[in-house]
C-alpha positions as CSV (number, residue, x, y, z in Angstrom):
1,X,-38.0,-205.7,-63.1
2,X,-35.0,-202.9,-64.0
3,X,-31.6,-203.6,-63.3
4,X,-28.9,-201.0,-64.4
5,X,-25.3,-202.0,-64.6
6,X,-22.7,-199.2,-64.1
7,X,-19.3,-200.2,-65.3
8,X,-16.2,-198.1,-65.2
9,X,-12.8,-197.5,-64.8
10,X,-11.3,-197.3,-61.1
11,X,-11.5,-194.1,-59.5
12,X,-14.8,-193.3,-57.7
13,X,-15.4,-193.4,-53.9
14,X,-17.8,-196.1,-52.0
15,X,-19.9,-192.9,-51.7
16,X,-19.8,-191.7,-54.9
17,X,-20.9,-195.2,-56.4
18,X,-23.7,-195.4,-53.6
19,X,-25.4,-191.9,-54.6
20,X,-25.1,-192.4,-58.6
21,X,-26.6,-195.9,-57.8
22,X,-29.2,-194.5,-55.3
23,X,-30.1,-191.6,-58.2
24,X,-30.2,-193.9,-61.3
25,X,-32.7,-195.9,-59.2
26,X,-34.8,-193.1,-58.2
27,X,-34.6,-191.6,-62.0
28,X,-36.0,-195.0,-62.7
29,X,-38.9,-194.7,-60.4
30,X,-39.8,-191.1,-61.4
31,X,-39.6,-191.7,-65.3
32,X,-40.4,-194.9,-65.6
33,X,-42.9,-195.4,-63.1
34,X,-41.4,-198.7,-61.1
35,X,-41.7,-199.1,-57.7
36,X,-38.1,-198.6,-55.9
37,X,-38.5,-202.2,-54.4
38,X,-38.1,-203.6,-58.1
39,X,-35.5,-201.7,-59.0
40,X,-31.6,-202.7,-58.6
41,X,-28.2,-201.2,-59.7
42,X,-25.0,-202.8,-59.7
43,X,-21.2,-201.4,-60.0
44,X,-18.5,-203.1,-62.0
45,X,-15.1,-201.5,-61.6
46,X,-12.3,-201.9,-64.0
47,X,-8.6,-201.5,-63.4
48,X,-7.1,-200.1,-66.4
49,X,-7.7,-198.3,-70.0
50,X,-7.2,-202.0,-71.6
51,X,-9.6,-203.6,-69.4
52,X,-11.7,-200.8,-70.5
53,X,-11.5,-201.2,-74.1
54,X,-12.4,-204.9,-73.3
55,X,-15.9,-203.8,-71.9
56,X,-16.1,-201.3,-74.7
57,X,-15.7,-203.4,-77.6
58,X,-18.1,-205.9,-75.8
59,X,-20.6,-203.6,-74.8
60,X,-20.9,-200.5,-76.4
61,X,-19.1,-200.3,-79.8
62,X,-22.0,-200.7,-82.6
63,X,-24.5,-201.7,-80.3
64,X,-27.9,-200.3,-80.9
65,X,-29.3,-200.9,-77.3
66,X,-26.8,-198.3,-76.2
67,X,-28.9,-195.5,-75.9
68,X,-26.6,-192.3,-74.8
69,X,-23.6,-193.0,-77.2
70,X,-19.9,-191.8,-75.9
71,X,-18.1,-189.5,-77.6
72,X,-14.6,-190.7,-77.3
73,X,-12.5,-193.2,-79.2
74,X,-11.3,-195.7,-76.4
75,X,-7.7,-196.3,-78.7
76,X,-7.4,-192.8,-77.4
77,X,-7.2,-193.1,-73.7
């Protein structure tokens, strides 16, 4: 069933992460009609911009499955 992974550079509080995950699950429930009991959301935190550049290259750059594309160049972080 739907599983969403949030990948981010450190800085969000545990409360912010929990709220974001709950809202993402709610949106999936409402827009895709998936029961909440089948939805999972995980969070991966990265310590530095150098770490983030690796994530960007592996999961974002040039990937057709990235539906909402970012508007920045990780080399300019």
